C-alpha positions as CSV (number, residue, x, y, z in Angstrom):
1,M,0.0,0.0,0.0
2,V,1.3,3.4,-0.8
3,T,1.5,5.6,2.2
4,G,2.7,9.0,3.3
5,A,1.4,11.1,0.4
6,G,3.2,14.2,1.7
7,R,6.6,12.4,2.0
8,P,9.4,13.9,-0.2
9,F,9.9,12.6,-3.7
10,G,11.7,9.3,-3.7
11,A,11.0,8.6,0.0
12,A,10.2,5.0,0.8
13,A,6.6,4.1,1.9
14,V,5.9,2.2,5.0
15,G,3.4,-0.5,5.5
16,G,3.9,-1.8,1.9
17,G,1.2,-4.2,0.6
18,S,1.5,-7.1,-1.7
19,H,2.7,-5.1,-4.7
20,A,5.8,-4.2,-2.7
21,A,6.8,-7.8,-1.9
22,E,9.8,-7.8,-4.2
23,E,11.3,-4.6,-3.1
24,D,15.0,-4.6,-2.3
25,S,16.8,-2.1,-0.1
26,S,19.1,-0.6,-2.7
27,G,18.2,2.9,-3.6
28,A,15.1,3.0,-1.3
29,G,14.1,6.5,-0.6
30,A,16.7,8.0,-2.9
31,A,15.9,10.3,-5.8
32,A,18.6,10.3,-8.4
33,D,17.4,13.6,-9.7
34,A,15.6,15.7,-7.2
35,V,12.2,16.8,-8.7
36,V,10.5,19.7,-7.0
37,A,7.3,21.4,-8.0
38,P,7.4,24.6,-10.0
39,A,6.8,27.8,-8.1
40,A,3.5,28.3,-9.8
41,E,2.2,24.9,-8.6
42,R,3.3,25.8,-5.0
43,E,1.4,29.1,-5.2
44,L,-1.7,27.4,-6.6
45,V,-1.8,24.8,-3.9
46,R,-1.2,27.5,-1.2
47,R,-4.2,29.4,-2.5
48,A,-6.3,26.3,-2.7
49,V,-5.5,25.2,0.8
50,G,-6.2,28.7,2.0
51,G,-9.7,28.5,0.6
52,D,-9.4,30.1,-2.8
53,R,-12.3,28.7,-4.8
54,D,-10.8,29.3,-8.2
55,A,-7.6,27.7,-7.1
56,V,-9.3,24.5,-6.1
57,T,-11.1,24.4,-9.5
58,E,-7.7,24.8,-11.2
59,V,-6.2,22.0,-9.2
60,V,-9.0,19.7,-10.4
61,R,-8.6,20.9,-14.0
62,L,-4.9,20.2,-14.0
63,L,-5.2,16.7,-12.6
64,Q,-8.5,15.2,-13.8
65,D,-7.6,14.0,-17.3
66,S,-4.3,12.5,-16.3
67,L,-5.8,10.7,-13.4
68,Y,-8.7,9.5,-15.6
69,R,-6.2,8.1,-18.1
70,L,-4.4,6.3,-15.3
71,A,-7.6,4.8,-14.0
72,L,-8.8,3.8,-17.5
73,R,-5.5,2.0,-18.4
74,M,-5.7,0.1,-15.1
75,L,-9.4,-0.7,-15.1
76,A,-10.1,-0.9,-18.9
77,R,-13.8,0.3,-18.8
78,P,-14.6,4.0,-18.9
79,A,-17.5,3.6,-16.4
80,D,-15.1,2.1,-13.8
81,A,-12.5,4.7,-14.6
82,E,-15.0,7.5,-14.0
83,D,-15.9,6.1,-10.6
84,A,-12.2,5.7,-9.6
85,T,-11.2,9.1,-10.8
86,Q,-13.9,10.7,-8.7
87,E,-12.7,8.8,-5.6
88,I,-9.1,9.7,-6.4
89,L,-9.8,13.4,-6.9
90,V,-11.7,13.5,-3.6
91,R,-8.7,11.9,-1.8
92,V,-6.3,14.3,-3.5
93,L,-8.3,17.4,-2.5
94,G,-9.0,16.1,0.9
95,H,-5.3,15.7,1.6
96,L,-3.9,18.6,-0.4
97,G,-2.8,20.4,2.7
98,T,-0.1,17.7,3.2
99,W,1.6,18.4,-0.2
100,R,4.9,20.2,0.3
101,G,6.1,20.5,-3.3
102,E,8.8,17.9,-2.9
103,A,7.4,16.3,-6.1
104,A,5.4,17.7,-8.9
105,L,1.7,17.9,-8.0
106,L,0.7,15.4,-10.7
107,T,3.4,12.9,-9.5
108,W,2.0,13.2,-6.0
109,A,-1.5,12.8,-7.2
110,Y,-0.5,9.7,-9.2
111,R,0.9,8.3,-5.9
112,I,-2.5,8.6,-4.3
113,G,-4.2,7.3,-7.4
114,V,-2.0,4.3,-7.8
115,N,-2.5,3.5,-4.1
116,Y,-6.2,3.5,-4.6
117,L,-6.1,1.4,-7.8
118,L,-3.7,-1.2,-6.5
119,N,-5.8,-1.7,-3.4
120,L,-9.2,-1.5,-5.0
121,A,-11.2,-4.4,-3.6
122,R,-13.5,-4.6,-6.6
123,R,-11.9,-6.5,-9.4
124,T,-12.4,-5.9,-13.1
125,P,-14.3,-8.5,-15.2
126,L,-11.1,-9.9,-16.6
127,E,-9.5,-10.0,-13.2
128,R,-12.5,-11.9,-11.9
129,A,-12.1,-14.3,-14.8
130,Q,-8.4,-14.7,-14.0
131,L,-7.7,-14.7,-17.7
132,S,-4.1,-15.3,-18.7
133,L,-2.5,-14.0,-21.8
134,D,-2.5,-17.5,-23.2
135,A,-6.2,-17.9,-22.6
136,F,-6.8,-14.5,-24.1
137,G,-4.9,-15.5,-27.2
138,D,-6.9,-18.6,-27.6
139,G,-10.1,-16.5,-27.4
140,L,-8.8,-14.3,-30.2
141,R,-8.5,-17.3,-32.5
142,D,-12.1,-18.3,-31.8
143,G,-14.4,-16.9,-34.5
144,L,-11.7,-15.0,-36.3
145,A,-13.0,-14.2,-39.8
146,T,-11.0,-15.1,-42.9
147,A,-11.3,-11.6,-44.4
148,D,-11.4,-8.1,-43.0
149,Y,-14.7,-6.6,-42.0
150,R,-16.1,-4.4,-44.9
151,G,-19.4,-3.3,-43.3
152,P,-20.5,0.1,-42.2
153,E,-17.9,2.2,-40.3
154,A,-15.2,-0.4,-40.9
155,E,-12.4,2.0,-40.1
156,L,-14.0,3.2,-36.9
157,L,-14.9,-0.3,-35.7
158,T,-11.4,-1.6,-36.5
159,R,-10.0,1.2,-34.4
160,E,-12.3,0.4,-31.6
161,M,-11.2,-3.3,-31.7
162,R,-7.6,-2.2,-31.4
163,L,-8.1,0.0,-28.5
164,S,-10.4,-2.4,-26.6
165,C,-8.1,-5.4,-27.3
166,S,-5.0,-3.6,-26.0
167,Q,-6.9,-2.6,-22.9
168,A,-7.9,-6.2,-22.3
169,M,-4.3,-7.3,-22.7
170,L,-3.2,-5.1,-19.8
171,Q,-5.9,-6.7,-17.7
172,C,-4.2,-10.1,-18.1
173,L,-1.2,-8.7,-16.1
174,A,-1.1,-8.7,-12.3
175,R,-1.9,-5.2,-11.0
176,D,1.7,-4.5,-9.9
177,E,3.0,-5.4,-13.4
178,R,0.2,-3.4,-15.0
179,V,0.9,-0.3,-13.1
180,A,4.7,-0.6,-13.8
181,F,4.0,-0.9,-17.5
182,V,1.5,2.0,-17.5
183,L,3.7,4.4,-15.6
184,S,6.9,3.7,-17.6
185,E,5.8,2.6,-21.0
186,V,2.5,4.5,-21.4
187,F,3.2,7.7,-19.3
188,D,7.0,7.6,-20.0
189,L,8.0,8.1,-16.4
190,G,11.5,7.2,-15.3
191,S,12.2,4.4,-12.9
192,T,13.0,6.7,-9.9
193,E,9.7,8.7,-10.3
194,A,7.6,5.6,-11.0
195,A,9.1,3.8,-8.0
196,W,8.3,6.7,-5.7
197,I,4.7,6.7,-7.0
198,V,4.2,3.0,-6.1
199,G,6.3,3.1,-2.9
200,S,8.9,0.8,-4.3
201,T,12.6,1.1,-5.2
202,P,13.9,1.8,-8.7
203,A,15.4,-1.7,-8.9
204,A,12.2,-3.4,-7.9
205,H,10.2,-1.2,-10.3
206,R,12.5,-2.1,-13.2
207,K,12.2,-5.8,-12.4
208,R,8.4,-5.6,-12.6
209,L,8.5,-3.5,-15.7
210,E,10.8,-5.9,-17.5
211,R,8.6,-8.8,-16.5
212,A,5.5,-7.1,-17.9
213,K,7.3,-6.0,-21.1
214,R,8.6,-9.5,-21.7
215,R,5.2,-11.1,-21.2
216,L,3.3,-8.5,-23.3
217,G,6.0,-8.5,-26.0
218,S,5.9,-12.3,-26.4
219,F,2.1,-12.3,-26.5
220,L,2.0,-9.5,-29.1
221,D,4.6,-11.1,-31.3
222,S,2.8,-14.4,-31.4
223,T,-0.8,-13.1,-31.8
224,C,-1.0,-9.5,-33.0
225,G,-0.7,-8.6,-36.7
226,L,0.0,-5.0,-35.7
227,A,3.1,-5.9,-33.9
228,N,4.1,-8.8,-36.1
229,P,2.8,-9.1,-39.7
230,T,3.1,-12.9,-39.6
231,A,0.9,-13.2,-36.4
232,F,-2.6,-14.6,-36.9
233,C,-4.9,-11.9,-35.4
234,R,-6.2,-8.9,-37.2
235,C,-8.5,-6.3,-35.6
236,A,-10.7,-6.1,-38.7
237,R,-11.3,-9.8,-38.5
238,R,-12.5,-9.8,-34.9
239,I,-15.4,-7.4,-35.4
240,D,-18.1,-9.8,-36.4
241,K,-17.3,-12.1,-33.5
242,A,-17.1,-9.2,-31.0
243,V,-20.5,-7.9,-32.1
244,A,-22.0,-11.4,-31.9
245,I,-20.9,-12.0,-28.3
246,G,-21.8,-8.4,-27.2
247,R,-18.3,-7.1,-26.7
248,L,-18.7,-4.4,-29.4
249,D,-21.7,-2.3,-30.0
250,P,-21.3,-1.0,-33.6
251,A,-23.7,1.8,-33.0
252,H,-21.8,3.0,-29.9
253,P,-18.0,2.4,-30.0
254,V,-16.7,3.6,-26.7
255,L,-13.0,4.2,-27.0
256,A,-12.6,5.3,-30.6
257,T,-15.1,8.1,-30.1
258,H,-14.1,9.0,-26.5
259,P,-13.7,12.7,-25.9
260,V,-10.1,13.8,-25.7
261,T,-8.3,16.6,-23.8
262,P,-8.6,19.9,-25.8
263,G,-5.6,19.9,-28.1
264,G,-4.7,16.4,-27.2
265,R,-4.1,13.3,-29.4
266,T,-7.1,11.8,-31.1
267,A,-7.7,8.1,-31.7
268,A,-6.7,8.6,-35.4
269,A,-3.5,10.5,-34.5
270,A,-2.6,7.8,-31.9
271,E,-3.1,5.1,-34.6
272,Q,-0.8,7.0,-37.0
273,Q,1.9,7.2,-34.2
274,M,1.6,3.5,-33.7
275,I,2.1,2.8,-37.4
276,R,5.2,5.0,-37.5
277,L,6.8,3.4,-34.4
278,H,5.7,-0.1,-35.4
279,D,6.8,-1.9,-32.3
280,A,5.0,-4.0,-29.7
281,A,4.9,-1.4,-27.0
282,A,3.4,1.1,-29.5
283,V,0.3,-1.1,-29.8
284,L,-0.4,-0.6,-26.1
285,R,0.9,2.9,-25.8
286,S,-0.9,4.5,-28.7
287,H,-4.2,5.5,-27.2
288,P,-5.9,8.9,-27.4
289,D,-5.5,11.5,-24.7
290,Y,-8.8,10.6,-23.1
291,A,-10.5,13.3,-21.2
292,A,-12.4,12.8,-17.9
293,P,-16.1,13.2,-18.4
294,Q,-17.1,16.7,-17.3
295,A,-20.4,15.4,-15.9
296,R,-18.4,13.9,-13.0
297,M,-17.4,17.3,-11.8
298,A,-21.0,17.7,-10.5
299,A,-20.7,14.5,-8.6
300,I,-17.4,15.5,-7.1
301,A,-18.9,18.8,-6.0
302,G,-21.7,16.9,-4.4
303,L,-19.3,14.8,-2.4
304,L,-17.3,17.8,-1.3
305,S,-20.3,19.5,0.0
306,S,-21.5,16.4,1.9
307,D,-20.9,15.6,5.6
308,R,-17.8,13.7,4.7
309,F,-16.1,17.0,3.7
310,P,-17.8,19.6,5.9
311,L,-15.3,22.3,5.3
312,L,-15.8,22.1,1.5
313,A,-19.5,22.9,1.7
314,A,-19.1,26.0,-0.5
315,A,-17.4,24.1,-3.4
316,D,-18.9,24.4,-6.8
317,L,-16.5,22.7,-9.3
318,T,-19.0,22.8,-12.1
319,T,-19.0,26.5,-12.5
320,G,-15.4,27.3,-11.9
321,R,-15.8,28.1,-8.2
322,A,-14.7,26.0,-5.3
323,G,-14.8,26.4,-1.6
324,S,-12.3,26.3,1.2
325,V,-10.4,23.1,1.6
326,L,-9.1,21.0,2.4
327,E,-8.8,19.6,5.7
328,N,-10.4,16.2,5.3
329,G,-12.9,15.4,8.0
330,G,-12.1,11.7,7.5
331,T,-9.0,9.6,8.3
332,E,-5.8,9.3,6.3
333,R,-7.0,5.8,5.3
334,E,-10.2,7.3,3.9
335,A,-8.1,9.8,2.0
336,G,-6.3,6.9,0.3
337,V,-2.9,7.8,1.6
338,S,-2.4,5.3,4.4
């Protein structure tokens, strides 16, 4: 379990959970390159903790999309990611007064988010099924068409298959391997920063990352035509089967049409990047810059004005105004940082 959300960047967590089982002592608590928050972030948080409504809103705006993308890559389904993002943001705001600027604000928020996601009691559907990569590969063979889908919206549905399939691949990894891959290969964080986020050491993080990369690379090489042209599976040949078993709704593709952060990478742009890079990691990395659903800001505002956060009763995150923070009325465990 990740603890001590206000600890300096690179500091070791205490009370580690199962995902910390392989940690070694070398480098624990050390930051190879000290990363401190920009002065503008420090000033923003100072204002937010002091009760500046606009500053609280800006903190949410800065963090929400990145935290949503973290949750989506870990949980696979947008509805689950929305719920998790709401909970993570509430924990971040509720404990904002403990942030001292030793790490960038987003890095610190990732730490709280990863703690929540690694220790989430509810399992995703694929986690409940305990599906291995081998079993997932067998499933891809079942019902694979002999020719590419040529029906309506073929390009869009093929893109949806690629995005949803790569999400499902990540679900076949254990959570600790999944988060190591997401932080370093998808979000491009260095091992020192990623290790601090998970409460590990750089050496232990690299070990998990290499294990995840090895497993995913082997799977993609043997199954995925995007990673290896000689492999058997093609996204466009999975569409009919996915529709038949209810995994793809051709009228409502979820990921290929998902809103993106303003100015961010679209699904089409991500696909072009994948084609240019043409490696196994690019298949998993090349997703759009998904944006957190704005409707959830209303739900967060409702939570902040509830009895659980009595000092945030004036918050209104849906209209650009937020109330005074940020001393959580709950415990540190409830805040997701213990």
